[in-house]
Residue, then its C-alpha position, 0 to 999 in steps of 0.5 A: x495462539x496468534x502472535x501480534x506483530x507491531x512495526x513502525x514505519x514512521x521515525x522522527x525526521x524520517x520519512x512517513x509511508x502510506x498503504x496504498x490499496x488498489x482494485x485491479x480487474x483481471x483481464x482472463x477472469x473478470x474478478x477483481x484482486x487487490x494491490x498493496x504497495x508501501x509509498x511515500x506519503x509524498x508520492x501517493x498521487x502520484x502512484x494513483x495516477x498509474 
């Protein structure tokens, strides 16, 4: 049986986080891969500009 994992990243008075998923094209094969990052919600726009 599969186990369900529940994790809370949001706490009262703490920093809220967002998951940023980007598609990155490989130079060798031309295939797309996905990069996932957990960043503070205030830095999402800066992370996407990279």
